[in-house]
N, C-alpha and C positions, 0 to 999 in steps of 0.2 A: 605397307600398313602404316598407319599414323601412330608412331611410337609414343607420342605425347599423350594421346587419349588412353592408350593401353597401360601407361605408367601412372594413371590417375588413381589416387587412394580410394578404396571402395567405401570409405566413410561417407563420401559425397554421393554415392549412388542412392537414389530414392528407395527407401525401405531398409536401409542399412543403419547408418548413424554410428557414433563412437562405440557404444556398448557391443553391438553386433560385430562391428569391424574388429574389435579386440578378440572376440570369440572366434571369428573366422581365421584370424592370423594364428591364434594359439592352437586351434583344433585341426584346421585343414591347410595351414600355411598359405592361405589366400589373403593377399594384402592389396593387390591392385586389380584394376579392371581386367587386364590380360589374364591374371591368375584365375579369376572367376569364369571368364569366357572359355578357358581351356580346362575347366573342371567338368569333365564329361559324365553323362549318365552311365549307370552300370546296367540298366535294363529299360525296356519300353513296354508299355501296356497299351493295347488297342482301345482307344477311347471313342471310337466311332460307333461301337455297337451298344445298343440299349436292350435291357431285358424287361419283359413284362413281369410283374410280381407273381402272377400265377405260374410262371415257368421257373421260378427260383427254387433251388433245392440245395441242401448243405454240401453236396459233393462238388459243387462248382468252385472254381478258383475265384479271384476277385471279379466282381460284376459291377455294372453301372445301371442305375435306374433313374427315370425322370418321374417326378411326382410332387406331392405336397405333404407337409407335416400337418396333420389334422388335430393332434392333441399331444400335450406333454403331461407326464405323470411321474411323481416320485415314488420309489418303491424301496423295500429293504428296511433294516433297523436303522435307528438314528445315527449310529457310528459307522454304518456301512451302506450309506445311501447310494442309489443309482437312479439316473434319469432315463425314462423311456419316452421316446418320441414315436408316435404312431404315424407311419409314412404310407401314403396310399396313391395308387394310380387307378385307372378305370378298370383294372383287372383284379385288384385285391389289396391287401394291407400287410405290412411287415413292420417289425419292431426295430427301432434304432436304440442302442444302449450306450450310455456314457457313465463311467465311474469317476472321472475327474473333470474339473472345469464346469461343473453343473450350472452354477450361476451364470457364468459367461455364455454357455450354450443357450440358456433360456432367453438371455438378453439379445443374443446375436441373431437368432433365427425366428422368423415371423410365421405364425400359423397361416395356412391357406395360400402361401406364396410358392411359386414353382422353384424347385431345387433339383440339382443333379447330385446323387449320392454314389459313392464308390467304396467297395469294401468286400470282405469275405463273409459269405453267409454261413451261419452255424445254427445248430439246433439246441434249444434249451427249454426244458419243460414242454416238449412237443410243439414249441413255437419257433419259427425261423426268425433269426435276428441278425443284425450286423452291429458288432461292437466297435465303438469309436470310428464311424465311417468318415471318409473324406466328404466334405459337403461344400457346395458352392451354388450360388444362384444361377438360374438358367442364363441370365444376361451375362454373368461373369464367364460362364462356360463358353458362350458364343463369341465373347470378345477377345478370347485368348489369341496370341499372335498367329498361331496356326492351330487348326484342329486336326486330329488324327492320332498318331502314336504319342502317348504321354511319357515323357522322360521321368525316370526315377533316379535320385542321386543318393550316394552314400552319405551318411551323416554320423554323428557321434552321440553318445548318451548325454554329454554335457550340453551339446547344441539342442538336443530334443527337450531337455529340461528347461531350456530357455526359449522354447517354442520355435526353434528353427528346424523344421523337418524338410522332407523332400519337396513338399508343396511350396514352402516358403522359398527354397532355393530356385524352384521353377519360376516363381513370380519375379525373383530378382534377375534371373537370366532374361526374362521377358523385358523388364525395365532396361537392362543393360543393352540388349540388342536394339531396342527402340532408339537408344541414345547413340550407339556407335556403328550401326549397320552401314551407314553411308560413308564411314571413315575407314572401313576395312580395305586395305590395299592388298596387293599380291605378294607372295613369298616364294613363288616358283616362276620361272620364265614362261611366257605365253606359249612359246614353241613347244615346250615340254607338256604343258596342260593340253594343248591341241593334239599333240602326238599320242598321248595316253588317254585321250577323251575323258579328262577329269573335270569335276566340278570346279568352278572358281572358288577361291577361299571364302569369300563372303557368303556364297550360296551354301557351301559345306558347313560353315559354322552355324548358319541359321537352321539348316536341316538336321544337324546333329542334336540340337536342343528341341526343335519343334518340327519333326518330320510329319508330313501329311500321310505318307504311305511307305510301304516297305522299300520301294525303288529309291525314293529320296534318301531314306536312311542308309541303304546299302552304298549309294554313290558318295554320300557324305563321309561314311566310315572309310571307304577306300581312299578318298582324297587325303584325309587327315592321317591315316595310317601310313600311306606311301610317303607323305612329306616327313613325318617323324622318322621313319626308318631311313629315308634317303639322306637326311642330314647327319644321322648317326654314322651311316656308312661313308659318306663323303668326308666327314671329320676324321674317321679312322684311316681311310685310304690316303687322304691328303697328308696326314701326319706321317704315315708310313713312307710315302714318297720323299717327304722332307728329311726323315731320318736317313734314308738311303743316300740322298744327295749330301747330307751334312756329315755323316760319319763313314769314312772309309774303314774297312775291316783289316785286321792283320792277315797277311797273305801267307797261308800255310801251303808252301809250294810242293812239298813232297810227302809221300807215304813212305816212312823210312824203316830202319832196323827194328825198333821196338814194336811197331804195329805188325810187321811181317813175321817177326819171331813169335809174337803172341798168336797170330792167326794160324801159323803153320804148326807150332809146337805145344801151345798152352790151351787152345780153345777146347773147353770141356765137352762140347757137343756141337753138332753141325748147326750152322745158323739157319733159321727158317727163311723162306722167300721174303717174308715181310721185313725181317731184320736186315737182310741184304739190301732191299729196296730203300729202307730208311737210311742205312749207312751211305748209300750212293748219294742220296739227297743232301746229307750232312757234308759229305766229302766235297760235293759241288759247291756248297755254300762257303766252306772253309778255304777253298782255292780260288774263289771269285774276286777277292779283293774288296768285297763289300762285307759289312758287319752282319754276321748271322744272327737272326732272331727267330728261332724255330721252336714250335711246340711239338713235343713227342707224346702222343697218346697211346696207351696200351693197357689192357686189363692187368690186374694183379697176376704176376707170374708169366707175363708174356716176353720177358727178357729185355726190359728197358735199361736196366743197370749195365748189362753187358754191352749194349749199343753205346751207352754213355762212356764206359771205360774205353772202348775202341776209338771213340772220338777224342778222348783225352790223350790216348797214345799218339794220335796224329799231331796234337798240339805239342807233346813232348818231343816228338821227332823233329819239330820245327823250332825247338829251344824255347818254348813258352810254358809257363806254369798253368795249372788248372785247379779249380776248387769245386767241391760239391756241397751245397747247403741243403740240409733237411730240417723239417719243422720240429722234430723231437730228438732227444738224445738216443732213444732206442733205435730210431730209424737211421740216425747218423752212425751209430755203432754197427748196425746191420750192414750199411753200405761199406764202411771201413773194413769189416771182417771179410765180406764177400769179395771186395776188390783185392785185398791182400792175398786171399786164397787164389783168386784168378791169376794174379801176377806171379805168384810162387817165388821163384828165384831170379826173376828178371831184374836188371839193375835200375830199379825205380824207387825213389824216396817218397814215402807216403806217411802222413801223420793225421791224428784225430784231435780236433779242438772243440770242446764243449764247455758248458758252465762248470763241469766237474773236473776239468783239467787243472792239476796243481800249478801254483804260480811259477815254480822253478821250471816245469816242463813248458809252460806257456812262453816264458822268456826265451827258451831254446828255439821254440817253433817260430817266434817272431824274428829272431836273428837269422835262422835258416831260410826263411822266406825272403828276407832282404838280400841275403847273400846269393840267392838263387839255387842253393843246395837242395831245398825242399821243393819237390816237383808237384806233388798232389796234396792238397789239404782238404780233408773231409770234416764237416762240422755242422753246428746249429747256428742260431742267431749270433753266436760268439764270433763268427767270421766277419760280421759287419762292424765290429768295434773299431774305433779309430786307430787303436794300437796295432791292428793287423794290417801290415803293408807288404805288398808283393814287389818283387823285382821286375817281373814282366808277365803279368797275368794275361793269358791269351784266351782262355775258355772258362766260362762259368756255367755250371750245371745246377739247376734248382729243382728239387724234387717236391712234389705236392705243393706247387707254388701258390695255389689259392689260399694256403694257410699263412702266407706272409702278406703283410700290408704293402701297398705300393711304395711308400717311403722307405721301407726296409730293403726292398729289392733294389731301389735306386742307389742306395749306399754302396752296394756291391759293384755297380757299374763304375762308380767314381773312384775305384781303387787304381784306375789307370787314367792318364790324360786322354788316351784314345780308348773308347769303350771296347771291352773284350767281346768275343763271340758269346752268344747266349743260347743255351739249350734248356728249355723248360720241360719238365716231365710231369705227367699226371696219370694216376691209375683210375681217376674218376672219368669215365667216358663222357665226352662233351657232345651234346646234340649239335647238329650242323648249324642250326640258327644261332646257338650261343657261341660257337667257335667263330662265326662271322661277325660277332659283335664284341663279346668280352675279349676274345683273342684275335680280333680282326687285324691287328697290327703284326701278328706273327704268321710265318709260313707254317703249315700244319703237316706233320707226318704221323702215320698211324701204323702201329703193329697190331694187325688184326688176326693173328693166329698164335696158338700156344706151341711151346716147344714139343717135339715128338715124345710120346710116352705119357704125356699128361692125360689123365682121365677126367672128363667133365664131371662136375659135382652133381649128384642126384639130389633134387630138392623135393621135399614132401610137405604137405600142410596137415597138421594135426589139430583137432579141437581138444579142449580140456578133458573130455571123456576118455581120450586115448593116452592119458598120462602114464598109467601103469605099463602099457605096452612100450612107451618110450623109455621108461626106467629099465625094463628088461633088455631093450636094445643097447642102451648105454653100458650096462654090465657086460654084455656079450662083447662089445667093442673093447672095453678096458681089459677083459680077460685075453683078448687077442693082441694086447700090447699097445692099443691105440690110446690117444688122448682126446679130451673133449672140451670145447668152449661152451659156456652157457651165458648168454647175454641178456641183461635186463635194461629196460628203459629208464628206471629211476633208482636212486640210492635209498631213499627213505619213502615210506608210504605217504601218499598225498591224499588229502581229504577230497580234493577236487577230481582226481582221476582214480578209478578203481583198477589199479594196475598191480601186477606182481612186482614187488620191489626187491632190490638186491639183498637187503639184510634178511628179509623173511625167506627169500629163495635160498640163501646160503645155509640157513638153519635147516630148511627142508632137505636140501641135498645131503647135509651131514647125517640126517636120519636115514636116508636111503643108502648112503655110501659112508658108513661110519669108519673112523680111524680105529686101529692102525692099519686095517686091511686096505683102506683107500686113503689117498692124500688129496686134499682140496685146497687150492689157493684162491685168493680173492683180490680183485684189482678194481679201483674206481677213481674218479677224478679228484675226490676230496682227500686222498691219501698223500702223504709227503712223497716227493719224487723218489727218494732213496728206498722207501717202503714199497712203492709201486715197482721200481726196477728189480728189487730183490724178489718180489712175488712172481714177476714175469720171468726172471732168470731161472727160478725153481721149475717153472713149467717148461721153459725152453730146454732145460737139461733133462727133462723127463722125470723129475723127482716128485711132481704132483700129477695126478691122473686127470683132474678136472680144474679148469679155471672159470670161476664165477666172476663175471665182469660187467661193467657198463660199456658204452661204445668207445672207451679209450683204446680198445684193442683194434679199432677200425683200421688204423695205420700203425705199422711199426712192429708187428710180431710175426716172425717167420719160423714156424715150427712144423717141418714136413711130416712129423709123426702125428700131428693133430688132424684127425680125419672126420670129426663130427662137430657140427656147429648147431646148437639149439638156441633159437631166438625167441625169447618169451615176449608175449604181447606184440607179435610181429606187426599187427595192424597199426601200431603207434609209430612205426618207422616209415620214412620215405623210401621209395623204390631204390634210388641210387645208394642210399645208406645200407639198405638190406643187401644189395649186390656187393658193396664194399666189404661188409662183414663176412659175407659168404666167401669172398676172395681170400680170407685168412686160411681156408682149408683147400684141399686139392693141390697142395704144393709138393707132395711126395709121390711115391709109387703106388700108394694104396687107394682103393676106391673111397671117395669121401661123400658124406651125407650132410645136407643142411635141413633141419627140421624147423618149420615155422609154426610155433604154437600160438593159437589165438583163442579168444573167447568165442562162444557160440553165436553171439549177435554181432554181425559185421555190417558196416555200411556198404552201399553199392561200390563206392570208390575204394574202400579197403579191400573188398573182395577182388576187384580188378587188379589192384596192386599185387596181392598174394598170388593170384592166378598167373599174372605176367611173369613173376619170378619162378614159379613152378614150371612154366612152359619154356623158359628161355635162359640160356647162359650167356647170351650175346649182350655185352655191356652197352653197346651203342643203341641197340633195339630198346633196352631197358631205360636208358637215359632219355630217349625220345618219348617213351611212354610216360616217364616221370615228369617231363616238361609239359606234356599235354594235360596230365592230371593236376599238377601243382602250380604250374606257371613259373617264370624265371626268378621271381623275387625270393622263392624258397630254395632255389638250387644253390648248393654250397659254393661259396667263392664269389658270387656275383657282387657282394657288398664291398669286397676289397679289390675289385678289378680295375678301378680307375675309370671305368666307363659309366656315365650317368644312366642308371637303370630305372629311374622313376618315369617309365613310359606313361604318357597320359592316355593313350588309346591303343597303341599297338600291343599285340600279344605274341611273344616269340613262340609259344606253343602252337598257335593256330594260324599265324600269318607268315609262314615260311615262304610261300609263293610271292607275296608282296615284298618280303625282305630280299629275296633273290633278284626280283625285278629292280628294286631300288638300288641294290649293290651294282648290278650290271649298268644301270644308267649312270651312277656315280663314276664307275670305271671308265665308261665311254667319254664322259666330260673331262676327266683328268688325263686321259690319253691324248685328247685333242688339245687340252689347255692345262698343263700340270700346275701352274701357279694361279689359275683363274684370273688371268689378266685381260682376257678378251671382253669387249663391250657386252656381248650377249650373256656373259657369265657374271656381270657386275652385281646383279641382284642376289645370285647364289653366294657370291663371295661376302656380300654384306650380311646376309642371314647367317652364314657360317661364323663370321666374327662375333655376331650377337650371341650365338649359341655358346661359343668358347668363353665369352665373358662370364657366362653362368656356370661353367664347369672348368675345373682345373685341368691343365694340359699335362697328361702323363705319357705322352706319346713315346718318349725315349725309354720308358721303363716297362712298357707292356703291362 
């Protein structure tokens, strides 16, 4: 590709100019020819079909008619004028209506000249009309770069106010392609294009903007999606190879006394097959002499902490220190308490370091770390402070790592000259396509079964009409000694969203469950940390029956006695978030229930989400469904992953087959030529370098 022409400022493209160029830069981040060319349509409309006016009715979607404006007429009151154009073909007449730009319309369009109009027919006063139709002369329609499927582009309110709509962007794409189409070079090797029977890049870019038919569009989309995903995968895999070559890992030669004593004498329950499989994978990594960089996925309650602890014991047996970093004090406390309980009287030194740790205690911890006396440090962001220095940090465990920024995680790696082994844990199930991209630099382990004795949570969907039945059920559960979460999406009432808000909900709950017979605590993100912790502590100790909360309880509360979760306005939550919230219950020996409360009116997508959760307890199945419904941009954690997720055309929810194919091709190329030094890979190497210039390299921090 001729880089010079694609780096040309769009100010100089016919139809743009300085004012529009400034708008494009500010609204769509389009500054250069290449940016505009790779600004792809979001939908296509078949513009090959014409309707006769006699066949037009208001139930039709957008339609296209060929004919003439035979008369203009002003209607309405002086301050609410509208312009009516009577548009006729040889089968009848239809009204065109404009409320804005009336003078401009009358000047721009000539009576009895042939035009093509496009828009949605509606019925008003028993007369079919089209409001603010797209309109162009028949000559203009015929002279477009290609006829067929018409591309539609996303725009913004500000652009529309400045008369830059989808039609204007389409015209600019036409101007651009006329200027650059003969300067578009290749970005993939010819052998690969032939092997996969793909369109050349020039043809693909032309047909993505101006396809004549469905086949041309499909071929263009495949070519551009494959290329985008191929370079993402090549980038990730090549960086992973570089890391493996660059960083040798600490060699944990033995499984020693601490691990064996714990396994034989302290293990609270039999490990599941999934836990055993994951431990083998981790053990293999730790003994390989290469730095471990592994992602451990498992639903809430699947036993990830126990696996992490047993990995830490291998590090201790080999005389290395370990640390666990969690995103909140509550979660750090939870890890610290459960690990201490697991270890019981084993000769292991463990401490907790958070923002609440007193200065004197901090000083002791810092010294004990440097002396090597302190073997395990559990904490929050406090672990990455410069004052925290280890004597020989061998293993780092990060819980719910998507809640940390890339730079924060990198600080932990730099506590040693030689990077420690890394185990990343998440209870957010990650769809396969995301784990191949966001976490493509990590080896993935999955705990896909719950410990024995755990009962699956029963999930039900209630509409508002069943509120009193829910209250009766809650009273029954409390009388049996159980505790209840009630989660709201908002803290205060919003004028824009008709939602149950937490404050109103709290007052309502107090009316149904009055003190002193019942005790209710409240937790939300606007509370001071100490207030929040105190309220959660009361609930954890069983001193309150009900916790009214926002989603701050999604991570970090472990109350086995809490067996009911009521989620208000469940239609307002994403699927993965609903599943995470549900994971707060079902942690004890009692049957647990999740009640999804919704309004009576649900969108089709909301109904699908609710039904998916009612039908499944499988986090991975739910995550895949969530990705399909919402797309990757909304999936929690993608913004902090360090991978550029502003895909121009690929969709991780829908393009998993292309992604798998792109990854396999990238792997084959790197197996044959790890550093891309062969002549046949020179184009690929060049493209990869260009892509890396546009995005920061976080390969060593995952």
